[in-house]
N, C-alpha and C positions, 0 to 999 in steps of 0.2 A: 417595353422590351423589344429586342430585335426579333423579327420573324424568321431569321436565318438560323438553321440548326445543323450541327455536325452529328453524323451518325457513324459510329465505328462498329463494324460487324465482324465478329469472329466466326469462322465457318471452315468446313473441310469439304473439298470437292467430292469426296467419297461418302458424304453424308446425305442420304435421301431427304431427311427432314430439312436440311439447309436449303435445298433447291425449292422445296415447297414454301419454306419460310421466306425465301427471296421473293417469290411471286406474291405472297400475302403482304409483305412489306411494300412492294412496288404499288399494290393497289392503294394502300394507305398513303404512300408518297404522292400518288396522283391526286388524291383527295386533298392532301395538305397543300399541294401546289395550286390547286383550283381555288383554295381559300386564301391565296396570296403568300403562302410560306415558301421559303427557299431551303433546299437541302444540299449539304455536302456529304457524300457517302464514301467511306473508305473501308475496304475489306482487309482483314487481318488473318494471319495463318494460325491454324489449329489442326493438329494431327490426331485423329481418333485412334489410329493403329500405326504408330511410327515404326513398329517392328515388322510390318508387312513387307515381303520381298517385292521388288519391282515386277518380276514375272511370277506371279502366284499361279501355281498349277492347280487349277480346279475352278469350279463354278462359284457364284455368289453363295449358293446354298452350302457348298463345301466349306467356304470361308466362315460363314456364320455358325455352322455346326461346330467347327473347331474353336472358333473365337468365343462364342457365347455358351458353348456346351449345351446346345439345344438339340432336340430330335429333328431329323430332316423334315418330317411331316409338319412339325410346328414352324420351322423356318419357311417352308413353302407357303404355308398359310399366311405368315407375317408378310412375305413379299407380295402375295396376291392382294392383301389388304392395302399395302403401301402403294401398289400399282393403281388400284382403284381410287385411292385418295388423291394420288397425283393427277388423275384425269379431271378432278374437280377444279384444279388450278391450270388446266390446259396443257398438262405435261404428259408425255407418253413414255413412261419408264419401260425399259426392256431388260429385265434382270437376266434373262437367258443369254443375251448377247454381251452383257456387261463384263469387262475385263478388270478384275480386282487388282489393285496395284498400290505401291507406295506413292503418297501424294506430295512428298517434300519438294520434288522438282517442280511440280505444278504450282506450289506456293512460291517458289523462287521466281518462276515465270510471271506470276501475278505482281511481284514487286518490280520486275522489269517493266511490265505494262503500266504500272502506276507511275514510274519515272517518265514514261512516254505519254501520260495522260489518257491511257486506254484501259485502265484496270477494269472498269465496269463492263466494257465490251468483252474482255477476255474471261471474266468470271462467268458470264452467260455462255460463252462459247465452250468453256471447259465443262460446265454442268451438262449442257446439251450433248456434247460429245460423249461424255461418260455414261449418263443415264439413259439417253435416248438412241444413241447411234452405235454403241458398242466400240467406240474408239479407245485406244490405249493412251492414258495420260501420265504414264510414269517414265517413259523412255524419251531421251533427248530428241531424237529425230521426229517422233510423233508430236511432241510438244512444240517443236520448232515449226512443224507444219501447221499446227493449229494457230500459232502466233502469226504466221504469214497470212492465214485466212482472214484475219482481222486487220491486216495492213502493217504489222510489225515486220522488221527486217529479220528474215530467217537466219542469216549468218550471225547476226548480233545475238539472237536468242540462243543459238548453239553455243556460241562463245561464253555467254553468261551462265548457261546451265553446266557446261563442261568445267568451267573454272570455279563454279560455286560463288560467283560474284555477290549473290543476294542471300546466301545461307545465313549470314549474321543477322539480316533483317527478319528472316523467318524465325530465328531463335529469339530475337527481341520481341516479336509478336507473342510467341509462346510464353516468354517470361512475363509479359504484361498481363496475359490471361491468368497466370498463376497469381499475380499481384492483385488482380480484380476478384479472384476467387472463382473464376470460370472453370467449371469441370465438364461441361457439355456444350454442344453447339446445335443450332445457331444461338448466338448470344449477341444482343444489340445494346450498345452503350450510347445513349442519347444525351447530347450536350455535356458529355463527360461526367454526368452525375445521376442519370436515370438508367436503370437496367431492365431489359426485357429478355427473358429466357425462353427459348423454344420458338416453334413456328406458330405463333399466336394468330388469332383471327385479325383481319385488317383493322377492325374497330379498336382493338387494343393498341396497335401501333398509332392509329390516328389520335387517340386520346393522349398518349404520351408525347407525341410530337407537338400537339397543341399546348400541352402543359409546358414543355420545354421552351416553346416560343412565347409563352406568356399570354396565350389566347384563351386559356381557361385557368381557373384557380387551382393552385397546387393541392394535391390530396393531403388532408390533415395527417 
C-alpha cells in the first residue's frame, strides 16, 4: 500500500482543544514522516457557536457563563486548567486578552488560503493570534491584516470576505461534518475511512496514520 495519507481535519479557531490537538497531531506527523510516510493535510470548517456576535461584549468567562450555564468560579478554574495544559504543548494561552467572536469569516479566509496553497500557514497564524495574542479574528480588516502577515494579498482577502466568496465552501464543510456524524471538534478523518475524535495523544495519531498507510495491521 501507498505510504501517502490524506488527513482532513474539522476544527474551529475558537476551540482551545483544537489548537492543542493540532500540536499533538503535528508531533505524530513528524514521526510518520521520519518513518517514510507522506501526508496531505486539509482543514475544514466547523462552528462551535455560530450565533456568537462578531463583537461580543464581555470576557471569555462571561461568554462561557452564558453559553454553558456554569458558575463564573467554575469557568475560571476550567480556563486555568486549559491554560496549564496548553503549556505542555508549548502554547501560551491568554484568556484574559482573548476577544471572543464569530469565526465564520475566519473559516472563509482559510478557504482563500487553501486556494493559494497557504492554508496550513494561516491556520497556525489564526490560532496563535486568537489564543496567545488577543487579536480579533472576526472582523474583515483584522483578518485581512493577518492574511497579509503570511504573505497573502490584503486587498484580495478584503474582497473575498466582503463578498462572501467562500461562504458556500464553509457551508459545504459543515454539511460534510453532519454527514460524517461529527458533533464536536477537533475531528480527524484519515484516508477517508478512519476517524479520530478529540485532541488525542500523539501515539494515537501515529498508530492510525500507520494503519492507514498499511504499515501496521488493521485493527480487527
